[in-house]
C-alpha angles and dihedrals in degrees: 000000000000090000091053093051091047091050092052094046092046093062095048117096109268095228094052092076134034096017121123115237110284136196112230126196120233089247092055093050092046090051091048091051091050091050102041108013132255097271093055093045092049089051092048095046095045092049088077112055091203094051092045090049091051089050092052091047089055091051091047088059088075095224113153091235092056093043089052087054090049090057092050092047092046090059089061098037129113138205091289100044102035094071091048091052092046091051091051093050090045089053090052087065086075093063108020112018094160092055090048093053094043097047108029113023094089091056105031116058108255091221090058094046093048098033137102118318111237099268092185095068126090088246090077104040092155139033089243091057092051093046090047089056091051090049091053090052093047091049092053092045092052089057089066109102100166111125089212091060098040095100094048091044092051093047090050092049089049091052091050092049091048094055096055098081096045087048091053090049091049093054092043089059094055 
């Protein structure tokens, strides 16, 4: 039995287990993806909750470099990691909506990026908190003046407007 466990552990990537959470740079993650592929890197990064959280925080910053990494990671994500990446990109709308639309909207579904915040999480304990988040996203989107992004911006704003009433109903039923 011990030999079997050792054999399994010996083929797992060393940095997937036993590593303290680590902050990666976008360049490091991009290099890792080029060397080992997106699926492997997503698996390795998400194996450590602290590292995965740091990765999502980088994406939430809205920098183009981090959003580029989000796109690469998304291509190798699975049912567990895709929603986390989508949430991080969605949160970036609050600080850098133009970057989000330029970098990610061809890979992430626009309806998901501009859709309903997850009202079931502790992050949105009240209707006011959820509506405040939507307002921040709308405010950033309205700052976009690029003619090339107008259609995406308007679709995103329409999605955000459309979720307000279902959100109100959801909180009323609690």
